[in-house]
Each structure stands twice: as C-alpha cells, then as structure tokens.
N, C-alpha and C positions, 0 to 999 in steps of 0.2 A: 440331619443334624438340623436343628429349629435356632433361624436368625434370631439374634438378642442386637436391641439397639445399639448396644456400645460395635458389635460388629458391622451393623451397616453403618452407624457412623463413620467408621475404618474405612469401609468402601464407597460410602460418598466421597468422604476427603480423598481418598487415591484417585477416585475419577476425576474431580475437580482439578488435580496436580495433572492431570494425562492430559486433558481440556488443554488446559495452561501451557503446556509444554508444545503441545500438538499448534496451539497459533503462536507461539514464541517463534517454532520453526518454518509455519509457512511463510511464504512470501506478501510482503505488504501491499507489493505491487503486482499486477500481471498482463497478461497483452489479449486485449480482446480483440485487436486483428491486427495485422500488418501483411506491407508491401516492399519490395524491392524491385526498380526498377532494372532490367537485364541488362541494359546498357551500361550501367554502372556498375555493376558485380566485378569483384577485383580489379576495380582501378580507382584508388584509394586518394581522395585529395589533398590537395599540399598544405593546405591554411583554412581552418573552417574558423566562421564566427559564429559566436554563440548566444542566440537572443532569448530571452522568455518575455513573452506579450503579455506584460500583466500591470496594475497601478500599483503594486506595493513594490516598493524599491527594494526591501528589505530578501523578502522572497525572489524576488529576482536575481540578485548577488548571492546569497547561497546556491540557488540554482545555478547560475552561469560556472561559478566557482568550480562546482562539483562537478557539475558537465566539462569544463576545462581539465580540471585533477585527473579526472576518469579517462577521460581521452587520452591526453597524457602520458597515462601508464601503458596505454597500450601503443604508443609510439604514435599517437597522431597529433599535429600540430593544431592547440585550436588558442582562441581568444576570445577573451570577453566583450560579451553587446554594450554594458555599463562603460567601459572606457573609451567609446567613439561617438553613443548618443547621449543627447539629454538625460539626466536624470529626474525622476518626480516626473514620468511621464502620466498625463491622463487620456493621452490618444496617440494616434500616429506620423511618426515623424514625414514630414514631406518627401517625395520619392526622391528628388533633388539630394536631399539631404542625408536619406536612407544609403542609396550608390556612393554618394561620398563615402559617408564610414567604410562600405564595403573596400573603395579605395584604398583609404589610408589602412585599415586592418590588412591589406594587402591577401587578405582572403580568396579562395575561388570556390568557398561552400558556403551557405547559411542553414544554420539550424536552429530553428525555428520552433519552440513552443507555449503553448497555451489551457491553464484550463477553463474548461467550457461550462461545465455542470456538478451537482455532486448528485448522487442515490443516497438512498437509506436500505437496511436491510434488518428487519427483527425476528430476531431468535428466542424461542421461547424454551427454556429448561424445567423438565418436569420437576414437580416436586417428590424425594426419596421419602417412601412410608416404610415404619416398621411396625409389624403386627405386635399385639400384646406378647410380653413372655409367657411362657406355657412353664409351670415348675411342675416336679414329681416328685414325688411321697404320696403318703399316709396322712389323715387325721381331716381336722375340722375344717381345712381350708380350702376343699373339694366344693363344701358348699357356697363359699364366697365366692370362688373364681367361675362356679357356674352360673351365681347369680350376677355377677357384674356383667355378662356376656350381653345382655340386651342392652346397656347404654353404653357398651364400652366404644370408644373411638380410637382411631388410630393414630402410632405414635408420628408425627411429621419432624424429621430428622434433617432434611433439607427441601424448605417451600416453593424453592425453585426460584427463577427468576426472569424479567424480560431485557436482552439487551439488542440497543439499537446500536449499528452499525453505521458510519458515514463514510460513503467513497469516494475520491474526486477523479472524476472523468476529463481525462488530459487527451490533448494531439500535438502530436511530433511528427515535423518535415525536415527534410533533408533536399536542400536545393543545389544545384547549380549555378554559382554566381553571375556568369557572362550570361546564359539566354535565360536564365531561369525554368530551367529544367527541372522537375522534383524526380530525385535521385532514390527516396524513402520514406515511407509514411507510415505510420501506427498509433493506435489508440490505444489507452491504458488504463486500468481502472486499482486506483492506492487508496489502501485502507487511512485512514485520518484518523493521528494518534493522538494520544491525549494530550492535553498541555504541555509543553516541553519538550514533546517529541519530533516536531517538525522537523529538526533536521534530519535525525535518524529517519524520519520518514523520506525527505527528498533526497538524502542517498541512496538509499533505495532503489526510491524514482528511477534516477539517474542510473543507477549502477544496472537495473534491467532494461533499459531501453541501449545503451552501451552496449552489453551483451549480445541483446537484438540483432544490433548493428555491424557486429562484427561476425557474427554467423552467419547475416544476409550477405557479407564480406561488400560493403559499400565504405567501410572504413577500414 
C-alpha cells in the first residue's frame, strides 16, 4: 500500500507524541558518579546539616527545604543551613563561624551541594517526507501524471528541528562533622527545565540524591 501524506502526517504525529511521553518519563537527573565510604555504611547519622553552596538565596532555600523534607520522609533528622548561616552570601563564611553553626544545629553530619558548570547537547530530528500520491484508474490523467515527475518535489510533512538541551553538573558531598571525614560523594547531571520548572527540577534532583544515599546505606 502506498503511503499518503495524511497517513505519514498521522505517523509523524504519533511518533512525536511517543517521543514526548518518553521524555516525560525519563529522569531529569542522572548520576554521573558516586562513592560511599565503607566506614560509614550502615551507620546513619543522627542529624544532618544541609548546605547549598550558591550565591542564589532563593535556589538555596528551595534546595535545602526539599532535601530536609525528603530526608525526613526517610526518617533522617536534617536541618536547613540557611537557619544557621548568614543570608545573601557572596562567599564562604569563616571557619569558626561555620563550626559554630554546626554546633548550634546539633549536627553530626554536613551535606554540601554545589552546581559546578553547565553543558549543552544538540539533537537534530530529521524531516518526515511523503512522496507524491499515485492514483489508480484510466484516462487522460496519466499523461499529466508522468509529465509531472521530472519537476516533482517531496512533500515535507515535518520539517524536523534542532533541539538544544542544557544540563547542570553538580557535586554533592556528605561529611562527618567531628573530624571532617568524607562519608559519601556524587556527581550528577540535571536537565535544565523550561522557565517555571525550577522547583520540579530541584525536587527531582534531590530525590535522586536521597535515593542514591539510601541505596549506599549512608543515611
């Protein structure tokens, strides 16, 4: 059976919907690398101080609130860093002030997260093309039909497109507060969401980190 433009258009539409569905189901955050210190496996901390290292106070609060909430859902006692550290930071607080904040928080562990850089990936989707429609029957149409062929061009149903996706690379470290030993580390890649989707992006980012720490049994 010869495909008509309408059939190919429907096929392109179905393929586009399938691609969107797969994109919606795929995780926004992926683990690039992770490591758990065997000395801390199966020895959960009593209270974790969560600190987002960023000059963005809104992003800091969203991340720390999400992390504290999701850790709490797993039975882990955690507290936000912005409750004990200065707001609107443009640089690191002095070490004595940081140690005092850890002491006031009553934390025996510190979770640090920072975004380090962004990367971009470009995807080109090829056009979907329908060939000329071939009719059946007899009559004068055949002369026109055969005469049209030398100058006939394709029907472009879907012209294709170029999609550029931005990914945020972040590092997360979990430290024992007393002597500063590294208990867990991970590097992640998170797909940058469209405007208005930052809350959902951070929520999914945090969920990936919490799930990974739980699998490694450091929380």
